[in-house]
N, C-alpha and C positions, 0 to 999 in steps of 0.2 A: 635337263633344265634345273633339276635340284642342285647339281654341282655349280651351275652358273649362279643360282640364287644364293648359295652358300658363299661363293666368292664375292658377290655384291655385299653381303652382310659383313664380311671381313674387311672390305674396302669402302666402308660407308663414308659419305661426305660429312663435313662438319655439321651441316644442316640436318642430315639424316640422324646423326648421333644425338644432336640437340633435341629434335622432335621425339626420337625414341625414348629419351630420358623422361619426357613428359607423358608418353603414352603407355610405356611398358608396365607390366605388373598390375593391370587394371586400375591405373592411377586416375584415369579420367572417368569419373562416376561409375566405375565398375565394368566398363566395357573392355573386352579383350581385343587387343590389336596384335597382328603379326606383321613382321617386316620382311621385305624381299620375298614375297610369297608368289609362286607360280600361279598364273591364271590363264588357262589356254596357252597360246603361243607367247604370252607376255609374262613379265615379272612385275608385280605391283610393289611400289615402295612400302606402303602400309595398307593393311586391309583389316576391317572389322566385319567378320562374317555374320555375326548376329544382327548387325544394323545395316548390312549391305552397303558399306561405304568403303571406297578406295581413296587413299590420299597419295597424291603424286607431288614430288618436289622437283622443281625445274631450275636448272642453271641456265647460263647464257646459250648453251648449245641448243636449247629447245626453241629458240627464236627461229632457227634455220630448219627445225624439224616439225613445224606446226602441222603439216599434212599427216605425218606419221602419228603424232599425238592425237589428232582428230580421229583417225581410223581406230587407233587403240582405244580411245575413250568410247567410241561408238560400240566397239566390240564388248567392252566391259558393261556399258549401259544396257546392251541387249540382254544381259543376264539379270537385269533388275537392280544393278548397283548404281549408286550415285558416286560420281568422281569429283573430288575436290583437288584443285591444283593450287600450289603456292610456290612463289619464287623462293629460292634458297635464302636470299638476303632477308626476306620478310620473316622467315622462320627464326632466324637468328636475331634480327633487330626489332621485330614486332611480335614476339612470341605470344604475348597476352592476346593480341588481336586474332592471331592464327588459332589459338586454343578456343577462343570464344566462337569462331566460325565453325570449328569442328564440333564443339559442344552443341551449337544450334542445330547442326546436321544430325547429330545423334538424337537430340530431342525431337526433331521432325520425324525421324525414322520410328521413334517410339509412338508418336501420334498417328503415323500412317499404319500402325498395327503390324509392322514387320516382325515383331517378336513380342513375347509376353513378358 
């Protein structure tokens, strides 16, 4: 699984590279994100362990894989994580809006007392 995650990091989509540039190095109010991180039988596009948030980026192939995505999200949520999904085009074309949504989720996790 780690080898697969490493390959995904090397072959990131434009949207993944774009969002990673916004999230890496604790750039978003000090939260640490990891990319292409194994989580059970899945690999999360981005994960913030301290806030229990997973971010998934979807391209057109996800329209046909909605059942798989629902099972995957249910598995991740069963561990107490919140799953945020964004279309690749929105990440690139509406970056500010996407970042505001992620920021709000991080703020909510802080209010929920998920971490100190």
